[in-house]
N, C-alpha and C positions, 0 to 999 in steps of 0.2 A: 542676409544669411549666406547667399552664394559666395560672396567675397570672404566671409569668415571661413568657410569650408575650404576654399582655395588657399587661403593663407595658411591654415593648419596643414594642408598637404605640403605646401612649400617648406614649412619649417621642419616637418618630420622627414622629408626627403633630402634636406640639406642643400636645396638650391640657393639659399641665401648665404651659405657658409663664406664664400670669398668676399662678398660685399661686407659682411659683418666683421671680417678680419681686417679690412682696410681701415685707414684712419679717417675716412670720410665721415663727417657728422651726419646724423639722421636729418634730413630736410623736412619741414612741414609740407603737408599736402599742397598748400598754395605758397610755398616758399616763404612762410612767415618769418623764418629765422635767417633769411638771406637779404642782405642790403642791396638795394638798387642804386644806381648812380644819381638819380634825380627823384624828386618827391613823387610818390605813387598815389593816384586817385582811383576811384572806382565808379563804374557805370552799372546801375542795376538793370537787368534784363529778365524778361520772362520768355524762356525759350522752350517751346513744345511743352508747356505746362509745368516747367521747372524753374524756380527763381534762381538766377545766377548773377555773378558779378564779373564784369570785365575790368581788369587792371589796366591802367595806362599812365604814361608820363606825358606831361604837356610842358615843354621847355620853351619859355618865351625869351626873345632876345631883348637886350638893353637898348639896341638901336634898330627897330624893326624896319625891314625892307618891304613889308606889306605882303610877303608870300609865306606860304605854309608848305611843309613836307611831311608826309606820313611814312614812317619806316616799318616795314613788315618783316617779321622774323621767319626763320626756317624751322623745319620740323623738330630738330634736336636742340633748339635754342629757345630763347625768350628775348624780350626787348632789351635787357640789360646789355647785350653784346653790341648794341649800337652806341655805347657811351662815347667813344672818341669821335665817331661820325656826327652825333648829335651835338657835341661840344663845338666842333669846328663849324657846323652849319649855323648854330646859334650865333657864333662870333660873326658870321656873314650876314646876319640879320634875319635869318629864317626862324619862324615858329616851327618847332619840331614836335611831332606828336607820335608816340610810340606805344601802340597797344600790345598787350599780351592777349592773343586770341583765346577764346574760351577753350579750355582743355590744356592750356599751356601756362608756364610760369606762375605768376601770382593770381591768375584768373581761376575761376571755379572749375572743378573737375566733375562734370555731370555724372549722375548715376544712370541716366537714360537719355540718349540724344541721337538723332540721325544727322550726322555731319554732312555738309556739302560746301563747296566753294561759294555758291550763291548765298548760303546762310552766313558764312563768315564775312563776305563782302557786305551784305546787308547790315550786319552788326557793326562793321567798321564805319558804314555810312551813318548809322544811328549815332555813333559816337561823334562823328564830325557834325552832325546836325545839332546835337546837344551842345557842342562847343561853338556853334554859329560859324563853322567853316563851310564856305560854299564853293571854294576853289582850292585845289591842292595839287602838289606834285606827289606822286606815289613811287616809292622805291621798295622793291621786294627782293629778298635773297632766298635762294633755294625754294622750298615750299612757298615762301612768301612771294616769290616770283610768279608762281601759279596763281596765288590769290590776287596779287597786284594786277595781273592780266585780266582775271575775272572781274575785278573791281572796275578796271578801265573800260571793259566791254559793257558792263551794266550801267556805269555812270560816266559816260564820256564827257558830258558837259562839266562834270566836277573835276575831271582829271586833266590838269594843265599840261603835265609831262609825265612820262612813265620811264622808270629806270629798272632794269632787270639785271641783277648780279648773280651770275651762275645759277639761273633758275633751273629747277628741275622740271620735267614734263615737256621738254623740247621734242620728245618723240613719244609714241604711244606703245608703251611696254606690253600692252595686252596682245600685240601682234606676235610676240615672241616668248613671253613668260606665262607659264600656266597660272591660272587664277588661284589664289589662296583665300579660303574663307577666313572671315574675321577670327574665328576660333584658332586658326593656325597662326595668324599674326599675334594673337594674345599669348599663345604658348611660347612663341619666340621671345616676346617681351618679358615674360616671367623669368626667363633664363638670364636676363641681363645682370651683370655685376660690374663693379668698379673696373676690373681688369678687362672685361670684354668691351666696355664702352670706351675705355682709354685706347685699347688696341685698335678698335674700328677708326677712331678719329686719327690716331697716329698713322695708320696705313692709308686711309682714303682722304683725309683732309690735309695732312702735313708732310706727306712723302717721307715718312719715318724720320722726321727731324722735329724733335720735341723741344718746346720752349716752356719755361715756367709760367708764362702768361696764359698758356692754354689750359692749365690745371683747373681753373675755376669753372670752365665750361663742362669738363668732365664731372666735377664735384657736384654741380647742380643736378645732373641727371642721376649720378651714382647715389647721391644722398637720399633719393627717393626709394631706392630698392630695399632699404631697410625700414621704411615707413610702414606702419600697420595698414595704411590705406593703399599700399602699392598695387594690390590687385585692381583696384578702381582706376588708379593712374595708368596701369598697363592696359586695361580694357579701353580707356580713352585713346591711348596711343594706337592700339590695334584698329580702332574705328577710323582713326586719321589716316593710317596707312591704306586702308581699304578706300577712303575718299581719294587720296592721291593717285592710287592705281586705276581707279574706275572712272575718274572724271578729268580726262585730258583736256588741255586748252590748245594744243599744238595745231588743231585744225581751224583755229579762229584768229591766228596771228594777223592774217591778211585783212582782218576787219578793223584793226587798230588805225586810228586816224590822227592821233596826237603825236607830238615828237617822242621818239623812243630811243633810249640809249641802252645798249647791251654791253655789259662789262663781263668778259668771259676769261676766267683763269684757264690756260690752255693744258694744264696737267690733270684737270678734273676728268674723272671717268665714272661719275655717280650715275647709277641706273637702278631703280627699284626692282628687287627680285632677280638681279643679274645672275646670281649664283644658281638659280633654278632654270635659267634659260638653257636651251640646247647648246652643247659645246661649240657647235659650228658658227653660232651667232653671238655667243656670249662676249667675245672680244670686240664686237662692233657696237655694242650698246654703250651709251654714255660717252660717246666720242665727241667731247666738247669743241675741239677745233673744227670738226665738220658740222656739228649741230648749230654752233654759233653763226657760221656763215649762211647755213640753210635758213635759219630763222630770220637773220637780218634781211635776206633776199625776199622773204614773205612780207615784211613790214615796210611798206612804202616810205622812203625817206629816213629810215632808221640810221643810227650811228653805231658801229661795232668797234669796241675797243678790246683787243686781245692782249692778255698779259702773259707773256712767256714764263714758263717755269713755275707757275703758281696754280694752286689747286682750287678747291671748292669754296674757300673763304678768303677772297682777296682782301676784304676790309679788316680781317684779323691777321692774315699771314703777310700781306704786303700793303700796308695801309697807304703809304704815299703813292703807290702805283694805282690805288683805287680812288683816293680822294681827288687827285689832280684832274683826271678826265671827268669826274662827277661835277666838280665846281665849274669846269669850262663848259659843260653841257647846260648847267642851270643858268649860266649867264647869257647864253645865246638868246 
């Protein structure tokens, strides 16, 4: 009932106007109408009394090298954006497992849930247990980097190696950014349109240099804004922002004991809530050239690869500069 009322308010106030005028098709709540690059499977979960399904891709190599790698997506994405990475790693003999976390992509969008990184990590571990995977490399991008770190801390004996690609959470934003209640994040999400999503990605991901290949990642998000279930999708997104903001991992990097690779695009300036920080510190937040070095110094024996002129998405924006150091690290 609550979501129906919110939806009526949105329609009558015209918040959906711009998204409706775009040519983006309406996406299903669980992206039922969106094709993924590999076969999608589902794991049934009972989470806090609610039956849910986690979507995942399990890409097996034709010539196995006996090793597995799990790829963890970021906040504004889903497992599909690992297509090229998964294909190349499969060719190298790796079994590649790519989950959509609960609340993302083709996975369920709960009506009630308390999100946490330990929860998502434990669900990822349940998936691996179901697939009889006892040892894996873990690669996480953006929010997926925070989750990958939490997974490695919780399951060090399972984590063979850890790779963090422009992970967020390299600093504790709570020190500088005023706390936003979930309701405020929710109102911000309800305002999203095709135009606002594209502009954000253009500005913060791609340095105002757009390529047609980026369109699909905007369309996956924008297609939800005209879905009748968008208030539920937006509520999940708000809960996830609260999780990211309130559950930092930066204080525990020094506890990682497995080999760690940091791949850091040097143009990245991503920081949650930066626009709400005091003007005097706003420019200091999300300084990845500084944060990458600081984090590498905390992780004993880690390897830092800095990619000049590239932003938050090296594996999309500059794939060859991303995959080469990744392959080299995996072969060590």
